[in-house]
MARVEX-655294 format. One record per residue: x, y, z negated of N, C-alpha, C in turn; residue number from 0. Coordinates in steps of 0.05 Angstrom, whole numbers, plus 5000, padded with zeros to 4 digits. Example, Ala and Ser with C-alpha at 12.3 -4.5 7.8 and 13.67 -1.06 7.14 Angstrom:
BEGIN
LOFI  nxx  nyy  nzz caxx cayy cazz  cxx  cyy  czz  nr
LOFI 5264 4886 4844 5246 4910 4844 5264 4934 4844   0
LOFI 5257 4955 4858 5273 4979 4857 5258 5001 4843   1
This chain:
BEGIN
LOFI  nxx  nyy  nzz caxx cayy cazz  cxx  cyy  czz  nr
LOFI 6800 1215 0796 6824 1232 0795 6842 1221 0773   0
LOFI 6868 1221 0781 6889 1209 0763 6896 1230 0742   1
LOFI 6897 1221 0718 6907 1238 0696 6925 1223 0677   2
LOFI 6945 1236 0667 6963 1227 0648 6961 1243 0622   3
LOFI 6958 1229 0601 6955 1243 0573 6975 1230 0555   4
LOFI 6993 1249 0546 7012 1241 0526 7004 1247 0496   5
LOFI 7017 1230 0479 7009 1234 0452 7034 1223 0436   6
LOFI 7036 1231 0410 7057 1220 0393 7081 1239 0386   7
LOFI 7079 1263 0396 7101 1283 0390 7095 1292 0361   8
LOFI 7117 1307 0352 7114 1319 0325 7142 1328 0315   9
LOFI 7142 1333 0289 7167 1342 0276 7177 1317 0262  10
LOFI 7204 1311 0265 7218 1290 0252 7245 1299 0243  11
LOFI 7255 1287 0222 7281 1294 0212 7303 1279 0229  12
LOFI 7327 1292 0229 7349 1279 0244 7352 1250 0233  13
LOFI 7358 1230 0253 7360 1204 0245 7332 1188 0246  14
LOFI 7311 1203 0248 7285 1190 0248 7277 1179 0274  15
LOFI 7252 1169 0276 7240 1158 0300 7214 1168 0307  16
LOFI 7207 1169 0333 7181 1177 0342 7173 1158 0365  17
LOFI 7149 1152 0368 7141 1137 0392 7120 1153 0409  18
LOFI 7127 1158 0434 7109 1174 0451 7092 1156 0467  19
LOFI 7067 1162 0472 7051 1146 0490 7042 1162 0513  20
LOFI 7036 1150 0535 7026 1164 0560 7004 1144 0571  21
LOFI 6981 1154 0571 6958 1137 0581 6948 1149 0608  22
LOFI 6947 1131 0630 6937 1140 0655 6907 1132 0657  23
LOFI 6894 1149 0668 6865 1142 0678 6860 1149 0707  24
LOFI 6840 1138 0718 6836 1141 0746 6844 1117 0763  25
LOFI 6832 1116 0786 6837 1093 0801 6861 1096 0820  26
LOFI 6878 1075 0821 6903 1078 0835 6906 1053 0854  27
LOFI 6923 1055 0873 6930 1032 0890 6955 1019 0879  28
LOFI 6976 1034 0876 7001 1022 0866 7018 1044 0853  29
LOFI 7037 1035 0836 7053 1055 0822 7083 1049 0830  30
LOFI 7096 1071 0839 7123 1070 0847 7142 1073 0821  31
LOFI 7136 1094 0806 7153 1099 0784 7136 1112 0761  32
LOFI 7143 1103 0736 7131 1118 0714 7155 1123 0694  33
LOFI 7153 1147 0683 7175 1155 0665 7169 1180 0649  34
LOFI 7192 1189 0639 7191 1213 0621 7214 1232 0628  35
LOFI 7204 1257 0629 7224 1280 0630 7222 1295 0604  36
LOFI 7241 1312 0600 7240 1330 0578 7253 1356 0584  37
LOFI 7244 1377 0572 7254 1405 0577 7258 1419 0550  38
LOFI 7282 1426 0544 7287 1442 0520 7288 1473 0526  39
LOFI 7283 1489 0509 7283 1519 0516 7311 1526 0525  40
LOFI 7310 1542 0549 7334 1550 0562 7350 1530 0576  41
LOFI 7340 1506 0579 7354 1485 0592 7339 1474 0616  42
LOFI 7353 1460 0633 7339 1449 0655 7324 1425 0648  43
LOFI 7305 1418 0663 7289 1395 0658 7308 1370 0661  44
LOFI 7305 1350 0645 7323 1326 0643 7307 1301 0647  45
LOFI 7313 1284 0664 7301 1257 0665 7310 1241 0642  46
LOFI 7292 1228 0628 7299 1213 0603 7301 1184 0608  47
LOFI 7277 1173 0619 7278 1144 0624 7255 1138 0643  48
LOFI 7258 1118 0661 7238 1111 0679 7236 1082 0686  49
LOFI 7214 1074 0693 7209 1046 0701 7203 1048 0733  50
LOFI 7221 1034 0747 7218 1035 0777 7205 1007 0786  51
LOFI 7183 1009 0800 7173 0983 0810 7162 0966 0786  52
LOFI 7166 0942 0787 7155 0923 0767 7169 0925 0741  53
LOFI 7198 0928 0741 7210 0927 0715 7240 0937 0717  54
LOFI 7247 0951 0736 7274 0963 0737 7273 0990 0720  55
LOFI 7290 0989 0700 7292 1012 0680 7319 1026 0681  56
LOFI 7315 1054 0680 7339 1071 0680 7335 1092 0659  57
LOFI 7359 1094 0644 7359 1115 0622 7380 1136 0628  58
LOFI 7373 1159 0618 7394 1180 0618 7417 1172 0599  59
LOFI 7442 1179 0605 7464 1173 0587 7461 1182 0559  60
LOFI 7448 1206 0558 7443 1220 0532 7426 1203 0513  61
LOFI 7409 1185 0521 7390 1171 0507 7396 1140 0505  62
LOFI 7416 1130 0521 7419 1101 0522 7427 1091 0495  63
LOFI 7415 1069 0489 7419 1056 0462 7402 1067 0440  64
LOFI 7388 1089 0445 7370 1101 0426 7342 1102 0433  65
LOFI 7335 1105 0459 7308 1106 0469 7303 1079 0483  66
LOFI 7277 1072 0482 7266 1049 0497 7241 1055 0512  67
LOFI 7239 1051 0537 7215 1055 0553 7201 1029 0556  68
LOFI 7175 1027 0555 7163 1002 0560 7134 1010 0569  69
LOFI 7120 0989 0581 7093 0993 0590 7077 0968 0588  70
LOFI 7052 0970 0590 7035 0946 0592 7035 0935 0620  71
LOFI 7025 0911 0625 7029 0900 0652 7018 0916 0674  72
LOFI 6994 0929 0668 6982 0945 0688 6993 0973 0690  73
LOFI 7014 0980 0673 7025 1006 0672 7002 1028 0668  74
LOFI 6984 1021 0653 6962 1040 0644 6972 1058 0623  75
LOFI 6990 1046 0606 7002 1060 0585 7033 1055 0586  76
LOFI 7047 1077 0584 7075 1076 0580 7085 1087 0554  77
LOFI 7104 1074 0541 7111 1084 0515 7142 1093 0516  78
LOFI 7149 1111 0500 7178 1116 0496 7184 1117 0466  79
LOFI 7198 1097 0459 7206 1093 0430 7233 1108 0429  80
LOFI 7233 1127 0409 7257 1144 0406 7268 1140 0378  81
LOFI 7293 1129 0376 7306 1124 0349 7330 1143 0347  82
LOFI 7340 1143 0323 7364 1158 0318 7364 1187 0331  83
LOFI 7340 1200 0326 7337 1226 0337 7357 1247 0326  84
LOFI 7365 1265 0344 7382 1289 0335 7368 1314 0344  85
LOFI 7378 1336 0334 7366 1362 0341 7368 1366 0371  86
LOFI 7388 1354 0385 7391 1357 0414 7368 1343 0430  87
LOFI 7353 1327 0415 7330 1315 0429 7304 1333 0427  88
LOFI 7307 1355 0415 7285 1372 0412 7277 1384 0441  89
LOFI 7253 1380 0448 7243 1389 0474 7213 1382 0479  90
LOFI 7202 1391 0498 7176 1382 0507 7179 1359 0527  91
LOFI 7166 1338 0519 7169 1311 0534 7144 1310 0554  92
LOFI 7150 1303 0578 7129 1301 0599 7131 1272 0610  93
LOFI 7108 1262 0610 7103 1236 0625 7098 1242 0653  94
LOFI 7107 1224 0672 7102 1228 0699 7097 1202 0714  95
LOFI 7084 1203 0738 7082 1176 0752 7081 1184 0781  96
LOFI 7097 1171 0797 7096 1172 0826 7079 1148 0834  97
LOFI 7056 1153 0844 7037 1131 0850 7022 1137 0876  98
LOFI 7008 1116 0885 6990 1118 0909 6962 1113 0899  99
LOFI 6943 1130 0908 6917 1123 0901 6902 1108 0924 100
LOFI 6914 1107 0948 6904 1094 0970 6927 1080 0986 101
LOFI 6921 1058 1000 6944 1044 1014 6958 1064 1035 102
LOFI 6943 1083 1045 6953 1101 1066 6971 1124 1053 103
LOFI 6968 1126 1026 6986 1148 1014 7012 1142 1014 104
LOFI 7029 1164 1016 7059 1162 1015 7069 1163 0986 105
LOFI 7051 1170 0967 7060 1172 0941 7061 1202 0931 106
LOFI 7053 1206 0907 7049 1233 0897 7056 1231 0867 107
LOFI 7069 1253 0858 7077 1254 0829 7055 1268 0814 108
LOFI 7046 1254 0793 7029 1265 0773 7044 1268 0747 109
LOFI 7035 1291 0731 7047 1298 0707 7026 1300 0685 110
LOFI 7036 1293 0660 7020 1298 0637 7024 1327 0627 111
LOFI 7011 1335 0605 7012 1362 0598 7035 1367 0579 112
LOFI 7050 1347 0571 7073 1349 0555 7065 1348 0525 113
LOFI 7085 1338 0509 7082 1337 0481 7109 1346 0468 114
LOFI 7106 1362 0447 7130 1373 0435 7141 1354 0414 115
LOFI 7167 1352 0416 7183 1336 0399 7203 1354 0386 116
LOFI 7204 1357 0359 7222 1374 0345 7236 1359 0326 117
LOFI 7263 1358 0327 7280 1344 0307 7294 1366 0291 118
LOFI 7287 1367 0266 7298 1387 0248 7296 1378 0218 119
LOFI 7315 1387 0203 7313 1382 0173 7300 1404 0159 120
């Protein structure tokens, strides 16, 4: 069974940095997308960054130039390096992956449990 486990959240001062990690376990056939969403209290869920296929990367405008998504070759682990953090980045960050566990699968989205990021002085 596929599981995604995030780590690396916490409290950081404005202007600081955090690095989130998401580690995947379980047997898969292929990965279509791996990425990060976030959800702040009272706000809609927002896509932050994603890796499509082998190495196509897309960022939300709100994080371009500050956040960097990366992964190992097997996409067992995906990281989100977050720099120049502001209070507006405060949210629960969720790792997700659209993947296939068998060749006959059409693809299914799996989610991590979320990790809290709080940016405050």
